[in-house]
N, C-alpha and C positions, 0 to 999 in steps of 0.2 A: 504493500500500500504506500501511497505517496505520503511523505512526512514533511513537516515544516523545515525549510532550509534557510529562510530569511525571516528575521524577527525585527520589526520596527519598534524602537523604544523612544517614546516622546519624553524629552527631558525639559526640566526647568533650568534656567541659567545658574551656573556655579553650584549645582547639586550633584556631586560625584558619587553619593551614596544613596540615591533616591530609591524608593520602593519599586517603581517600575523597572529600574535597572537590576535590582536584586532579583526580582522574579524572572527577568529576561535571562540573566546569567544562569539561573537554575535550569530553565528550559533549554537554553542553548547548550549547556553542559550535557544534558541528557539526550538531546536530539541532533547534536553536531551541527547546529544551525549558526549562521552568520548573524551578527548584530548590526543593525543599521541605526545609528544614533541620530535622532532628528531633534533639532532645537529651533523653535520658531521665535523670531524677534526682528523687529524693524529698527530698533533704537541703537543697539550696540553690536559690535563684532565679537563673536565668541570663538574665534578660530583657535586662540591659544588654549582656552579651556577644553575644547573638543579634541585638540591634538594631544593635550596632556592626558585626558581621560582615555582616549583611544590607545595611547602608549601603555597605560596601566593595564588595560584589558588584554592587549596583545601579549604583554609580559605574563599574564595569567593563562595564556593559551587560547584565547578567543580570536576569531576572525571578525574584524570590525571595519565598517565604513561610517563616515560622518557626513552630516549635512546641516547647514543653517539655512532655513527658509525665511524669506522676507514676508512674514505674516504676523498678525497680532499675537503676542505671547499669551494674552488673556483669552483669546478665541482662536486656538490653533487648528480647528477642524479643516478649514480651507487649505491650510498648509499641509496637513496630513494627507488629505485626499489628492492634492496636487503631487506630492511626493510619491504616493502609491501608483500614480499613473506612469511615472518615469522609472520608478524602482519598485517593482512588484514584490510584496512580502506576503508571507502566509499568515501573519498574525501581527496585530498592533497592540502594544501594551502602553497604557496611559494611566496616570493617577487621576482619580475622580475626586473633585472637591464639591462640597455641598452647594446646591443652587441657592441663589438669592430668592427668598420666598416672596419678596415684593415685586420682582420682575419676571419670574418664570411663568406667571399666569399670562403675561402679555407677550413675552419674548421667548422663543424656543431656546432652552439652555444649549450651550455649545456641545456638551457631551451627547445630548439627545440627537443633535444633528449628525454627529459622528456615527452613532449607532444606526441611524436611518440610512446613511449614505455610504458607509464603508463597504467595500466589496469583499472584505475578509473578516474573520472573527476578531472581536476586540476583547482584550482582557483589561478590565478596569480594576486597578489596585485600590484597596481601601484600608487594609489593616496589615500590621506587621506580624500577625499570628503565623507561627511556623507552618510550613507546608508538610514537612516530613512526618509521615505516619498520620496525616490528617484526614479529615472527612471531606468528601466531595458530594455536594448535594445537587441532584438533577431535578429541576423544576419542570414537571411534566404536565402538559395540557392534553389529557387523553380523551376528553369528551367532545373534541372538535373534529368533525368529519371532513372538513375541507382538505383536499389533497395536499395543499401547501403546508398546512399544519401537521398532517400525518407524517410527511417527510421530515419536517422539522423535529418532531418528537424522536424519531429514530436517530437523528443527528445528535440531539441533546444527550440521550442515554449512552450513545456510543462514545461521545467525547468524555462524558463523566466517568465511564468505566476505564477508558484509556488513561485519563489523567490520574485517577485513583491508583492505577497500577504503576504509573510513572513516579508518584510520590510515596509509594509503598503504603498507601492508606486504604480507606474503605469508601464505598459508594452507598449513598442513600437516595431515595426518591420521594418527593412530596407531590401529592395530587389533591387538588381542591375540587369540591363539588358544591353546587348551589344550595343555599338554605331552603329547607322545606317549609311550606306555609304553616303547618301546625307546630313546628318547633318554635316559631316566633310567638304563637298564641300561648303555649304552655311549655316552656323549655324544660320543666321538671318532669313532664309526663313520660312514662316509659313507652317506648315504641320500637318497632322494627324499622330500621332505616333502609329502605330499598335503594336509595341513592348511594349510600356507602357500599352496599353489596355490589351494585352496578359498577361503581368506580374501581373496586378491588378486582372485579372480573376483567375490566378494561385494562388493568395493569398486568394481567397475567402474561401477555405476549412477551413483554420485556423482562418480567420477573423470571420466566422460564428460560428465555434466551441467554440471559446473563447470570442465571443461577443465584438470584438474590433471595435471601431469607426473609421471612415475614417481618422481622424487626427492622429490616432495611426499607420497607415500604410504609410510608406515612400518608394515610388518607384521612381527610378532615373536611368538615363543613365550614364554608365561609369564603370570603374574597381571597383569590390566589395571592395577591400582593401582601396581605396580612399574614397568611399561613407560611409563605416562603420565608418571610422575615422572622416569624416566630420559630420555625424549626431550625433555621440557620443559627439562631441564637442558642436554642436549647442544645443542639448537637455540637456547638462550637466549631462550625464549619470553616474549613480553610478556603474553599472555592465553591461558589454556587454557579452552576451551568444553567443558563436560561435562554430561551429563544425570543426573537422579536420579528414581527412582520414589517417593521419599519414604516408605520403609518406617517403620512405627512399631510400638509394642508389642513382642511377643516376636520378630516377624520382624526388626525393626530391631535388637533387642538381640543376637540370635544370628547372623543372616545379615549384618547390616551393609549398607553401601552404598558403592560405589566412590567416588562424589563425596565422601562424608564421610571415607573413609579417605585420600583424596588430599590433603585440605585441609592437614593438618599437615605433609605431606612435601614438597609441591611448592614450587618457588621462582619462581612467577609469579602474577599475578592470576588469579582463577578466576571465570568466568561460569557459573552453574549454572541449567539449564533443567529444566522438568518437562513431562510429557506433555500436560497440559491447557493449556499456554501458548497463548493464542488466535492469536497472530501469529507467522509464521515469519520475518518480516523486521523485527523491532522496531528493529534498528539500521541499517536501510536508509538510505544517504546520500540527499541531496536529488536528485530527478530533474533532468535537464538542462532549463534554462528556469525552474526555481523560483528565487525571490529568495534571495539570500545572507542568512545570519543577520546581525542587527544587531551582534552581538558579534564581535570579532575572534577568529580561531582561536587556541586556547590550546594550547601545547605540553605534552606529557606524557611 
């Protein structure tokens, strides 16, 4: 299977130990990938900083290219997309910063634009929680019958399983189902919840394919964005894998998107996939018999 060979790392000026770079080094070490360091700024020349950082990484055994793009450092999405057109990469890694609550209702946050327009998966870093032996959470939307969504769910669980193997961790899946009318009327009343049973049955295909145990499947009633955040916190998740259909225009403004809604709330790194991602196993570990990376494994 095709694996990532080039990782774009979006940097802030003069931050040589940033979280995106830490995650990128971890993945590049495992996947033998080249790092492309991108810094967006129109005000200052960062050639010296990029040259120094590149030299440090090369000394550690990494293959590195660098680029400064003349775009707004506070809104780097246009620069990222422009760079991807000229230097294709299999993954973008970027730090996520909380959106301004006063402006995001009127203006689309820059990270949302990136998720909607990026042609490749995006890893948003949010926490310095170690990845080694950690939990990877697959946010599954199994109740949507649209072909685009069905394909996306296969990609989500495949990426989650591959990433869990790469970090020597475990994978869990969370699935939400809508609230039933009678539960709102009397939440204490005992009942048989047919929706929960249906949801568990809908999870069976990936549970059997990836041999997940019952305790690794979390089915609950309520909004997906709330449940994903809840289980990510309870399980102390290292990475949450979630899909987005990348709504834009009025649909994006009024309907929103679960991945975008989760970004500000969740306390884990988030890997965001889209339906048109060409490879289901971008993070697949090396097959048995393949040569080990020249770089030593980096802890994260």
